N, C-alpha and C positions, 0 to 999 in steps of 0.2 A: 870294637869296630870290626865288622865282618860283612863282606870280605874287604881286604885291603887291595885297592886297585893298583897303586904304584907308590914308590917311595923316592923322594928327592933328597940327596945328601946336601947339607949346608956346610960348605968349607970356604966359599969365596962369594963376593958380592954378586957374581953372575948367577950363583945358585939361588939367590933370592928372586932374581928375575925369572929363573926357570920354574921355581915353585909357584910364583904368581901366574905364569902362563899355563902351567899344568892344571892348577885349580880352576882357572877360567875355562879351560878346554873341557874338563870333566863336567863342570856345571852346565856348559852349553850343550854337551851331548846328552845330558840327563834331563834336559827340558827346562832349565831355569831361564827366566827372561833376562833381557840385557841389563836391567838394573840389578837384579839379583846376582848375576855373574860379576858385575863390577864391585858390588859390596863385598862379596866373598873374596875376590882376588885382592882387593885393597886390604882386607883384614888379615889375610895370609901374609901379604907383603910386610905389614907392620910387625906382626909377631915374629916372622922369620928374621927380619932385620934386627929385632931385639935379641933373638937367640944368637945370631952371629956376632953382634956387637958386644953383648955383655957376657956371653958364655963361650965365645970363640968358635961356635959351630954346633951342629946337631943334625937333625933330619926332619923332613916333612913327609908324613904318611897320609895319603888320601884314600878314604874308604867309605863304606855305606853301613848304615844301621837302620834297616827298614826304609822309611821314607826320608830319613835324614842323610844328607851328604856331610860327612865329617872329615875335618882336616886336623891332624894332631901334629903339633910342632914340639919336638923334644930336644933337650940339650942336656949336657953333662956338667953344667956349671955348679956354682956354690949355692944355688937357690936364690929366691927373692926374699930379701929382708922386708919386714913390715908389710907383708902381703895384705893383711886385713885393712891397714890404713890406706893402702893404694886402691884397693877395691871399693872402699867406702868414700874415696875422694878426699880424705882428710890429710893426706901427706902432700906437702908442697914441694914441687921440683923447681929447678932453675928454668928460665924461659927456654922453650924448645925441647924440653926433656920431660919424660914421664907421661907422655900422652898416648903411647902406643897401645897399651892395654885398654885404656878408657875408650879410645877411638874404635878399636876392634870390637869391643863389647857392644857399642851402639850399632855396628854395621851388620852383625849376624843375629840369628834368632836366639842362639845360646852360646855362652862362653864359660868353660870350666877350667880351673887351674889347680894343678897339684904341684907343690914345690917342696923340696927337701934339700938337705945338704949334698945329696948325690945328683941333683938335677931338677929340672922343671919340665912339666908337660902342660901345654895349653891346647885344649880341645875346642875347636870351632865347629858349630853345627848350624846347618841351613836346611830348612824343610823343602822337599821336592814336590812338584805338582802331582806325581803319582809314583808308586813303587815300581822300580825298574824290573823288567822281565828277564829271565836267564839269557835269552838270545841277545838282548841289548847289552847285558854285562859282558858276554863273551866277545862281542864286537868291540866293546870299549876296551877290554883288556888287550886285544890284539892291535888296536889302533894307537893307543897312547905312547907305548915305548918307541914307536917309529918317529915321533915328532921330536925335533931337537930345538933347544931354546934359542931364540933369536931376539937379542936385546933391542935391536933397531925396530923390529916389528912390534915388540912390546911397548916401546916408546911411542910409536905411532898410535897404537891402540889407546894408550893413556892420553895422548893429545886429543884424540877423538872424544874420549870420555869427558875430558875437561871442557871441550867445546860444547858437548851436549849438556853438561852440567851448567855451564854458563848460560846457555840458551834457555834451559829449564828455569834457572834462577831469574832470568830476565822476564820470562812469562809469569812467574809467580809474583815478581815485583809489580808487573803491570796489572795483574789480577788484584793484588793487594791495594794498589792505587785506586782501581775501579771500585772495590768494596769500600774503601775509605770515603770516596766521593758519594757513594750511595748512602753510607752511614751519616755523612754530614747532611745530605738532603733529608734523610729521615729525621735527624735531630732537629733540623729547622722546622720540619712538619710537626714534630711533637711539641716544640716550643709554641708554634702557631696554634696548635690545638689547645694547649694549656691556656694561652692567652684568650682564645675564644671561649673556653670553658669558664674562665674567671669573669669574662664579660657577661656571659649568660647567667652566671650565678649572681652577679651584681644586678642584672635586670630582674632576675627572679626575686631577689631581696626587695628591690624597689616595688615590684608588683605586689608582693606580700604586704609591704607597709602601706601601699595605696589601698589595697583591699581592706586592711584593718581600719584605716582612717575612714573609708567609705562606710563600712559596717557600723563603726562607732557613731558617725554623724547621722546616718540614716536611722539607726536605732533610736537615738535621742529624738529625732524628728517624728518618728512613728509613735513613740510612747505617749506623747501628749494627746493627740486625737483619740488614741485607743482608750486612754484613761477617761477621757471625756465621754466616749461612747459607753463605757462600763458604768460611769456615774449616772448618765441619763437613763440607761436601761434599768438600773436599780430604782431610780425615782419612779419610773413607769410601773414597774412590778409592785412597788410598795403602795401605789395608788395615791401619790401625793396630789396629783391633779384630777383625781377621780378614779373610780374602779375601772378595770379593763375587762372586756369580755374574755371568755375562755380561749377563743381563737386568737385574740390580740395578745393575751398573756403568753400563749404558746409561741407566737411569732417573735415577740420581744425576747423570750427566753432563748430562741434560736440565735437572735442577734447577739445577746449577751455571751452565749457560749462560743460563738464564732469569734467575737472580739477577745474573749479570754484566751482562746487557742492562739490567735494572732499575737496577743500580748506575750504569751509564753514563748512563742517563736522569736519575737523581737528581743525579749530578755536573754534567751539563749545565745542569739547572735551577738548581742552586746557583750555578754560574758566571754564568748569566744574571742571577740575582737580585743577585749581587754587582756586576755591571757596571751594572745599572740603579740600584742604590742608591749607586753611587760608592764601594764598599768594596773594589774590586779594584785594588790598587796596582800600579804599574809599577815594576819593579826593574831598571833598565838596567845592563848589564854589557858589557864589550868581548868580542867573539867573532868568529870568522871563518866565512865560508860553508862552507869546507872542513870545519871541525870540526862545524858544524851538520849537514851532509850525512852525515858519518860516524856521528853519533849516531842520525840518522833511519834510516840504512841498517840499523843493528843492531836498533832497536826495531821496525821494520816487517817484519823477516824472518819472524816467525810468520804474517804475513798472506799470504805467498806460497804459497798452497795450490793454485793453478792453474798447471801447468807450461807452459801455452800463453801465459802472460802474463809478460813480462819487466819488472822494475822497474829503471829506469836513472837514475842520478844523474850528470849531466854534470859534468865537471871544471870547477872555477871558479878558475883561476889569475889572479893579478893583480887580484882584486877587493879593494876596501878593507875594513878591519875595520868591524864594525857596533857601534854603541852602542845597544842595545835590550834588551828583556826576552827573553832567549833561550828561556826556558821557554814563553812565550806564542807566540813565532814558531814554535817547534817544534810546539806544539799545533795551530796553524792548518794548518801544512803536513801534519801527521799526519792531520788530518781530511780534507784534500783528497786525499791519497794513498790513504787507506783507502776513500773514496768511489769514486775512480777504479778501484781494484782490484775493488771490488764490482760495478761495472757494465761491466767489460771482460772479454769472453769469450776473446779472442785478440788478440795484438799486443803492445803495450807501454804502460807508464806511465812517462813521462819527466819528471824534475824538473830544472830548470835555473834559473840566476840570471844577472842582468846588472846593470850599474851605469848608472843614468840620471843622467849628470852634470849635465844641464841643470836637472833638478828636485831634485838632491841626494837621489835615492831609490835603494833597492835593490829590484829587481823580480824576484820569484820566479814561475815558471810551472810548473804541473802539467798536462801534456798527456797525453791518453789516446786510444786507438783504440776506445773503447767504443761503446755504443748511441746516445749523444748525447742532447740535450735539445732539444725544440722551442723556437723563439724566444718563443712566447707563454708558456712555462712558466719562463723564466729568472728572472723576478721571484718566482714562487711558491716556488722552492727556497730563497730567502733569507728566507722568512717562517717564523715559529715554527710547528712541527708541519706545515709544508707539504711534501708529498711528491708526486712525479709517479708515477702508476701505470704499471707496466711489467712485463714478464715476468721481469726480474732483480730486482725489488723484493722484498727479503726482510727484513721487519721494519724495524728502524731507528726512531729517535726523532723525526726531523725537526727536530732542534735543532742538529746539528753545523754546518751552513752558517750559520744565523743567528748562532750563537755566534761562529763564525770571523769573520764580517763585523764584529761588534761588537768583538771583540778587535783586529782590524785598525784600526778607528777609534780604539780606546783607545791604540794604538801611534802614532797620528798618520797612519795611512795609509788604504788602501782595498782592498777585495776585489771583483773583478769576474769575469764569466764570459762566454765566447762558445762556442757549440756548434752542431752540425749533426747532425740525426738520421741514424744509420747511418754517420757519419764519425768522430765523437768530440767531445771537449770540451777546453777549455783554461781553467783558472782562474788568475787573475793576482792576486798579492798584492804591493802596492807600499807600502813603509814607508820612512821617512827613514833615511838612513845614520847620522845622529846624532840621537838621540831628542830631540824638542822643537824641532827646527830644520827641519821639513819645508817644502818649497816646493810647495804644492798647485797643480796646473794649473787654468786657467780652466774653470769648469763643474763641477769636482769637488764643490764645496760643495752645489750643487743636487742632484746625484745622490746625495749622502750624506745628504740630508734635514736639513742643518744640524747634523749630529753632529760632523763632523770637527774644526771649530775649537774648539768647547767641550771636546771630548775632549782635544785637544792642549793647550789652555791650562790646563784644570782638572787634567788628570793630571800636568802639569808641576809644579803647586803641591802636589799630593797625594802626590808621591813621597817617598822616604825622606830626601831631602836638603832638602826645603822643606815647611813646614806652615803657610804664611801664610794660605792659603785652604782651608777644609774642603772635601774632595772632594764630600761630600754636597750642599753648597750649590751647587757648580757643576753637578752632575748634575741637581739639581732644576731649574735654569734650562734645561738641555739638554732635559729631559723635557717641560717646559712648551712650549718652542718646537717640539719634535718633535710633540707632541700637537695643537698648533694649526696645524701645517704653515705656520709663518711663514717668510718668505724669509730667507736667511742674510745677516747684515750683512757688508759688505765689510771693515770695520775693527773687529774685535771688541775689546772692552776688558775 
């Protein structure tokens, strides 16, 4: 502590008052605010009273150390027993005792204690607004010794401080009450918002169910006349009632192709409605990838109208047999291959399969050398009726890929794509080798929008072998989570 401004001996209770007054006066002259003065004076009073009461007396030295105003309270007593327990707050005292050091520690910026059998020194430090200049220290040294302690004046000061503290406490209580009222209003608003959100979610679920019913009914109503148109055009083209002219045959063929396109749209809408309503059952059977590729090769042969494009199915020896819905797997791959053929002018469309042993999945890839898709449009092609404009875009419903992704999720897997414009695209279908036992990699749930696990769990109970949980109930839960964009639970039940 350098320099020491003054020293106050502690021999009587009046000296405690003097130490308090002098500490306050020094703090005031050095620029501490009213609250800082009160905190330092109170801390000095507490420690000085301890020194007088427990050690019989001592001294209080007030000095400076840079920007710190320091007050050292020293005594020549027997030291403080269990100092560590006292400082840590683990020592229990009788009511009204043992609070001096703890109170002083909270009032100042820093409190240091050195205690031994020859005495104790408590150093109280409070930071000043600025470092005092030499002229200010000189005036301070000449002014302080002239002031004599006045217990009555100190009592009056303490009363004013108490009144100020009570007023401040009253203001804080009023502010706390106001904040509590605001918090209650906010809580009521949050509750109202949650209620409104729940109501909107229920309305959304109802609208989704209504849309599914509408699509289902209308699709059934459309299919009958479309099938009739297809049958009549076939009769006309076959010449059952007589041969057609070249122009008539061309026009009837337009009608047939338009009806075929519309029938495909209706079938896709019906499948989507069934998936959303939970009425599309999974019928798992055992089959091999070789048999699947053989059936696809035959069914896709009519689509090979461009001699510049080769459709290649890689051999798949040694792959394990699949337990899945073969019809739905074939439907997804058929959609992917037909899209690849449509948007490939030259080169190849390659279909291959591999076994992902780590995740117990079979991974199918459909790769083409077509026009490709921009990265910003990858998400668009998986939206209902979403199509990317391009020079090879010829009609289409915009439902094939969205339906394929939902069928993949229904099978417990996922469908993804990667593409580069001018180079080509690769669509990847990953499904479990054994239906209902998929091991989904980390992050797949977030990308699937929380559909994968509800699909897997619900479809497992809605299959032909188990009817414990109605599929519609599970799909309603799935639709609610998907509509609200809620995060996927890690452990679904």
